[in-house]
Structures are given as structure tokens and as C-alpha cells.
C-alpha positions as CSV (number, residue, x, y, z in Angstrom):
1,X,-5.9,-44.9,153.0
2,X,-9.5,-42.8,152.4
3,X,-12.6,-42.4,154.3
4,X,-15.6,-44.5,153.1
5,X,-17.3,-44.7,155.9
6,X,-17.8,-41.1,158.3
7,X,-17.3,-41.6,161.8
8,X,-18.6,-38.8,163.8
9,X,-17.5,-37.9,167.1
10,X,-19.8,-39.5,169.4
11,X,-19.1,-42.9,167.9
12,X,-15.3,-42.1,168.1
13,X,-15.7,-41.1,171.7
14,X,-17.9,-44.3,172.8
15,X,-15.1,-46.4,170.9
16,X,-11.8,-44.7,172.6
17,X,-14.0,-45.3,176.1
18,X,-12.2,-49.3,175.7
19,X,-8.8,-47.7,175.2
20,X,-6.7,-45.9,178.0
21,X,-6.0,-43.1,175.7
22,X,-7.4,-40.2,177.3
23,X,-9.9,-37.5,176.1
24,X,-10.3,-37.2,172.4
25,X,-8.8,-34.1,171.3
26,X,-9.2,-34.1,167.4
27,X,-9.7,-36.1,164.4
28,X,-9.6,-36.2,160.8
29,X,-10.4,-38.4,157.7
30,X,-7.3,-39.2,155.6
31,X,-7.9,-38.8,151.7
32,X,-4.6,-40.8,150.2
33,X,-4.9,-44.3,149.4
34,X,-7.9,-46.2,147.8
35,X,-9.1,-49.2,150.2
36,X,-9.9,-48.4,154.1
37,X,-11.1,-45.8,156.0
38,X,-8.5,-43.8,158.0
39,X,-8.5,-41.0,160.4
40,X,-5.9,-39.5,162.5
41,X,-6.9,-39.4,165.8
42,X,-5.2,-37.2,168.4
43,X,-6.1,-37.4,172.4
44,X,-4.5,-36.5,175.7
45,X,-2.4,-39.0,175.4
46,X,-0.9,-39.9,171.9
47,X,-1.3,-39.9,168.5
48,X,-2.5,-42.4,166.3
49,X,-4.5,-43.9,163.3
50,X,-7.7,-45.3,163.3
51,X,-8.4,-48.0,160.5
52,X,-11.8,-49.1,159.6
53,X,-11.4,-52.3,157.0
54,X,-13.6,-51.9,154.0
55,X,-12.6,-54.6,151.5
56,X,-11.7,-57.9,153.7
57,X,-13.8,-60.2,155.3
58,X,-13.7,-59.8,159.2
59,X,-11.9,-63.6,159.1
60,X,-8.9,-62.2,157.0
61,X,-8.5,-59.1,159.0
62,X,-6.8,-60.4,162.3
63,X,-3.7,-62.0,159.8
64,X,-2.6,-58.2,159.5
65,X,-3.3,-57.2,162.9
66,X,-1.6,-59.5,164.7
67,X,1.3,-59.6,161.7
68,X,1.9,-55.9,162.8
69,X,2.3,-56.8,166.3
70,X,4.5,-59.4,165.6
71,X,6.9,-57.6,163.4
72,X,6.7,-54.6,165.9
73,X,7.7,-56.6,168.7
74,X,11.1,-58.0,166.5
75,X,12.1,-54.5,166.0
76,X,10.8,-53.9,162.3
77,X,9.3,-49.8,162.3
78,X,5.7,-50.8,162.1
79,X,3.1,-49.2,163.2
80,X,1.8,-51.2,166.7
81,X,-1.9,-51.7,167.2
82,X,-3.0,-50.1,170.3
83,X,-4.8,-53.3,172.7
84,X,-7.7,-51.8,175.2
85,X,-8.0,-52.7,178.3
86,X,-8.9,-56.5,177.8
87,X,-5.8,-56.6,175.6
88,X,-7.9,-57.0,172.4
89,X,-6.2,-55.4,169.4
90,X,-9.3,-56.0,166.9
91,X,-12.4,-54.1,167.6
92,X,-15.7,-53.5,165.5
93,X,-16.7,-49.6,164.8
94,X,-19.9,-48.9,162.7
95,X,-20.4,-52.8,161.6
96,X,-16.8,-52.8,160.5
97,X,-13.2,-54.8,161.9
98,X,-11.3,-51.4,163.4
99,X,-8.0,-51.1,164.6
100,X,-6.5,-48.0,166.5
101,X,-2.5,-48.5,165.7
102,X,0.1,-45.6,166.8
103,X,1.1,-43.0,164.5
104,X,4.7,-43.0,163.5
105,X,7.0,-40.2,162.9
106,X,7.9,-39.1,159.8
107,X,7.1,-37.9,156.2
108,X,6.9,-40.6,153.1
109,X,8.8,-39.2,150.2
110,X,7.8,-38.5,146.3
111,X,11.6,-38.2,144.9
112,X,13.1,-41.3,146.4
113,X,17.3,-40.9,146.9
114,X,19.8,-43.6,146.4
115,X,19.7,-43.7,150.1
116,X,16.5,-44.1,150.6
117,X,16.4,-46.6,148.1
118,X,19.0,-48.5,150.2
119,X,17.4,-47.9,153.6
120,X,14.1,-49.7,151.7
121,X,16.0,-52.6,150.2
122,X,17.4,-53.5,154.0
123,X,14.2,-53.0,155.4
124,X,11.9,-55.0,153.5
125,X,14.6,-58.0,153.7
126,X,14.4,-57.3,157.5
127,X,10.5,-57.4,157.4
128,X,11.0,-61.2,155.5
129,X,13.7,-62.3,157.9
130,X,11.7,-61.1,161.1
131,X,8.7,-62.6,159.8
132,X,9.8,-66.0,159.4
133,X,7.7,-68.1,162.1
134,X,4.5,-65.9,162.2
135,X,2.1,-68.6,162.6
136,X,-1.2,-67.3,160.7
137,X,-1.7,-67.7,156.9
138,X,-3.1,-65.7,153.8
139,X,-3.2,-66.1,150.1
140,X,-2.8,-63.7,148.0
141,X,-6.3,-62.5,147.0
142,X,-4.6,-60.4,144.2
143,X,-3.2,-63.4,142.6
144,X,-3.6,-64.7,139.2
145,X,-7.5,-66.0,139.8
146,X,-8.4,-62.5,140.7
147,X,-6.4,-60.7,137.7
148,X,-8.0,-62.9,135.1
149,X,-11.6,-62.3,137.0
150,X,-10.8,-58.5,136.9
151,X,-9.2,-58.1,133.2
152,X,-12.3,-60.0,131.7
153,X,-15.0,-57.3,133.2
154,X,-12.4,-54.5,132.0
155,X,-11.7,-55.8,128.6
156,X,-15.4,-54.4,126.9
157,X,-14.0,-51.0,128.9
158,X,-10.6,-50.5,127.1
159,X,-9.7,-49.7,123.3
160,X,-8.4,-52.5,121.4
161,X,-4.8,-51.6,121.8
162,X,-5.0,-51.8,125.9
163,X,-7.1,-54.8,125.7
164,X,-4.3,-56.2,123.6
165,X,-1.8,-55.6,126.2
166,X,-3.6,-57.0,129.0
167,X,-5.0,-59.8,127.2
168,X,-1.1,-60.9,126.6
169,X,0.2,-60.2,130.0
170,X,-2.4,-62.2,131.6
171,X,-2.1,-65.2,128.8
172,X,1.8,-64.6,129.7
173,X,1.6,-65.2,133.6
174,X,-1.1,-67.8,133.3
175,X,1.2,-69.8,131.6
176,X,4.3,-69.9,134.2
177,X,4.5,-71.7,137.6
178,X,7.0,-70.3,140.0
179,X,7.2,-73.5,142.3
180,X,10.4,-74.0,144.5
181,X,11.2,-70.1,144.7
182,X,11.3,-68.9,148.4
183,X,7.9,-68.1,150.3
184,X,6.5,-66.2,153.3
185,X,5.2,-63.3,154.5
186,X,5.2,-60.2,152.1
187,X,3.8,-56.3,152.3
188,X,3.0,-56.7,148.6
189,X,2.4,-52.6,148.8
190,X,5.7,-51.2,149.5
191,X,5.4,-48.0,147.7
192,X,7.0,-44.4,148.8
193,X,3.8,-43.6,150.5
194,X,4.0,-46.7,152.7
195,X,7.3,-45.7,154.2
196,X,8.0,-43.0,156.4
197,X,11.4,-40.9,156.7
198,X,12.6,-38.5,159.3
199,X,16.0,-36.5,159.2
200,X,17.0,-39.3,155.9
201,X,16.3,-42.7,158.2
202,X,12.9,-44.7,157.9
203,X,11.0,-44.3,160.9
204,X,7.8,-46.5,159.9
205,X,6.5,-48.8,157.3
206,X,3.0,-48.6,157.3
207,X,-0.3,-50.2,155.6
208,X,-0.1,-53.8,156.3
209,X,-3.8,-54.3,154.5
210,X,-2.3,-56.8,151.3
211,X,0.4,-58.3,153.2
212,X,-0.3,-62.0,152.6
213,X,2.2,-65.1,152.1
214,X,3.6,-65.4,148.5
215,X,7.0,-65.2,146.6
216,X,9.5,-63.1,148.6
217,X,11.2,-61.9,145.4
218,X,7.7,-60.6,144.2
219,X,7.9,-58.1,147.0
220,X,11.1,-57.2,145.6
221,X,9.7,-56.4,142.1
222,X,6.8,-54.2,143.6
223,X,9.4,-52.6,145.5
224,X,11.6,-52.0,142.9
225,X,9.1,-50.9,140.3
226,X,8.0,-48.2,142.6
227,X,10.9,-46.6,144.4
228,X,13.7,-47.2,141.3
229,X,11.8,-46.0,138.4
230,X,12.2,-42.9,136.4
231,X,9.5,-40.6,134.6
232,X,10.1,-42.6,130.9
233,X,9.3,-45.8,132.9
234,X,13.1,-46.9,132.6
235,X,15.2,-48.7,136.0
236,X,17.3,-46.0,137.7
237,X,20.6,-48.2,137.7
238,X,22.0,-46.5,141.1
239,X,18.6,-47.2,142.6
240,X,18.1,-50.6,141.7
241,X,21.8,-51.4,142.6
242,X,21.1,-50.2,146.2
243,X,17.7,-51.7,146.7
244,X,19.2,-55.1,145.5
245,X,22.6,-55.3,147.6
246,X,21.0,-53.8,150.7
247,X,18.5,-56.9,150.4
248,X,20.9,-59.5,149.6
249,X,23.2,-58.4,152.3
250,X,20.1,-59.1,154.9
251,X,18.4,-62.2,152.9
252,X,20.9,-63.9,150.1
253,X,18.7,-63.9,146.9
254,X,19.3,-67.1,145.3
255,X,19.7,-68.2,141.7
256,X,16.3,-69.1,141.1
257,X,15.1,-65.9,142.0
258,X,17.6,-64.4,139.2
259,X,15.5,-65.9,136.5
260,X,12.1,-65.1,137.5
261,X,13.3,-61.4,138.2
262,X,12.0,-60.0,135.1
263,X,8.5,-61.8,134.8
264,X,8.2,-60.4,138.4
265,X,9.0,-57.2,137.7
266,X,6.0,-57.6,135.0
267,X,4.0,-59.3,137.3
268,X,4.2,-56.7,140.2
269,X,3.3,-53.8,137.3
270,X,0.3,-55.8,136.2
271,X,-1.1,-56.0,139.6
272,X,-1.4,-52.2,140.4
273,X,-2.1,-51.8,136.8
274,X,-5.1,-53.7,136.8
275,X,-6.7,-52.3,140.2
276,X,-6.0,-48.6,139.1
277,X,-7.9,-49.7,136.1
278,X,-10.5,-51.0,137.9
279,X,-10.6,-48.3,140.2
280,X,-11.2,-45.8,137.3
281,X,-13.4,-47.4,135.3
282,X,-15.3,-48.9,138.4
283,X,-15.3,-46.0,140.9
284,X,-16.2,-46.9,144.9
285,X,-18.7,-44.1,146.8
286,X,-16.7,-42.5,149.4
287,X,-16.5,-39.4,151.5
288,X,-13.1,-38.9,150.6
289,X,-11.2,-40.8,147.9
290,X,-8.2,-41.3,145.8
291,X,-8.3,-42.4,142.4
292,X,-4.4,-43.2,141.0
293,X,-3.8,-42.6,137.3
294,X,-3.4,-46.3,135.9
295,X,-1.1,-44.9,133.4
296,X,1.8,-44.2,135.4
297,X,1.4,-48.5,135.9
298,X,1.3,-48.7,132.4
299,X,4.5,-47.1,131.5
300,X,6.4,-49.0,133.9
301,X,4.8,-52.2,132.8
302,X,5.1,-51.5,129.3
303,X,9.1,-50.7,130.0
304,X,9.5,-54.1,131.6
305,X,7.9,-56.1,128.7
306,X,10.6,-54.6,126.3
307,X,14.1,-54.8,128.6
308,X,13.7,-58.0,130.3
309,X,17.7,-58.3,129.6
310,X,18.2,-55.0,131.0
311,X,16.4,-55.9,134.4
312,X,18.6,-59.3,134.5
313,X,21.8,-57.2,134.1
314,X,21.0,-54.9,136.6
315,X,20.7,-57.7,139.0
316,X,23.9,-59.9,138.0
317,X,25.5,-56.4,139.1
318,X,24.0,-56.1,142.3
319,X,24.1,-59.9,143.2
320,X,27.5,-61.1,142.5
321,X,29.4,-63.4,143.9
């Protein structure tokens, strides 16, 4: 979450007039995150998050808003988009697609525990199950074509060793096909800062603006990379087992997913290493923005490249028949 477009009080009051949200009391830009403009908004009748979509085309945005509504209706703790008096959940503000969603209680964690990981594994599986039947479709805009395109712009800016690693990763994944693996709606960005806890329990899953239709095991790999990695890049056995066992108890993992697992961990790490490199080397203008460290993801990627056997062994320990 960031602020690329400034919203003043008059514009916000005019926007809120279409809702039954009451008088505006306060609002504040949110600097965390990297893609969209976000504000905390407090009115007489509640607390909300206002999001202006900065990166996607207008015809893509209904997918995110309707998915959040779909999941909330099915009991997933996702932020519910607020409809205006005419029932519309998607709007326009300052020329950008905009949504007002409920602000969920809770805080994210920077140091996930085994209990946190167990809950995250379960909630991700519930998300996958609850999204079955969702009628809209969106391809992953951060897939292989995007990775190749971004990598090509980065090669001239990188040192030789880093460029060599990136070229090798791009070639490795471009040569693979994962036809036949379970697909469906995925969150695709389930980092710790996108899950809220209160009193040790999950109260919210937020930031669905990378959600798309893709491999379920890829979504699981992104989650494990970010929730179960130690400072040296190695996987924490206890946390990995917690995520995988909790997930498997809700949606049974398949043998074909096991075969893909080491590459999915690499593929997930590559995705975020690339985007962070791009944001660092070609930063976007904004009022309040956050640029995250690409080296933190590179450490994960390098470990996954060298330890495929260890990743599979953890899978086998977790997913025992």
C-alpha cells in the first residue's frame, strides 16, 4: 500500500457522499506496500480503507472487488467492499478506479510463529476452496511473459553475477510446463503484511490486487517462502510443516504438486525478486511510497536453487498418507 495520488478532504467528502458512511472525521495515507494508493478513512459510522487502483486497467479491477465480496460472503475473513446507495462496489475517484472497503481489526506480524503458520496454511486452503465457482477469470499479469520482459530491461543495469543468476532462472522456468496441476483463484501475494491477527487468531486477509487464476501450489509456494524462511534463507522445518499440514487437511495436495514443489518455490521467489529489482532500479513517483529490498528475496531464491531435495523432504514429511 502506498500513496501515488493525493486525495484532499474535499474530494474525499464528495466521494463519501454516495455512501451511507456518515460524516468524514479523519483520513491518512498509508505508506506500506508498493503498488496502489491507499488511505485509512474514519467516519461517524465506521473505519474503512480507500484504495485507488494505480497499476491495472479499468476492465481488470472488477475481478478484485467481486472476488473480495465473493470470499467475504463465504466466510473468509477478507475485507468486504462497501456498496454505495445504488449497490455499486466499484467507483472512480480522481480518474482512477476506486473502492471503499471495511477496515479489518488486527495487526500483521513480522515474526511468524508456528501457530501463525498453521493458521495461514488453513486460511489459504479455505480461500482456494471458497473461490471454487467464482465466475470471473483473470490471467496472471506477473507470469512468464512479464518476467522475461522485465528481466530484459534489468540485465544492462545489473552486475555480471546477478545478471547470470537471473538469466539462468528465466531459462529454467521458461523450459517447463505445468499442465495438469490444480488451478483456480490464487491470492498470489500472501505475505505476512497481508494477514491480520488479533489475540493470536487471524482476523483478516487483505490486498487481493494480485489475485488471479493460476496454480494452487504456486500460491502455496509464495506463502511458504514468506512465512517459513529464516534469516539465512533456509526453510524453518516446524513452520513449513505447520503450513503444509494445515493446508493439506483442508485441500488435499496431489502427487503432481509434489513433483512441482521445488520449482514452485523458485518460481515464487523469482516473481518477487524481479518486481523488487524493477522498483529499486526504476522507481515510481509517489507521495508516500515503499521500496522493498530485493536482496531479501534473492537470499530465498538462492537457497531454493541449491536445496530442492530439502524442500521435497519437508513436503513428504508433511503430506504423509
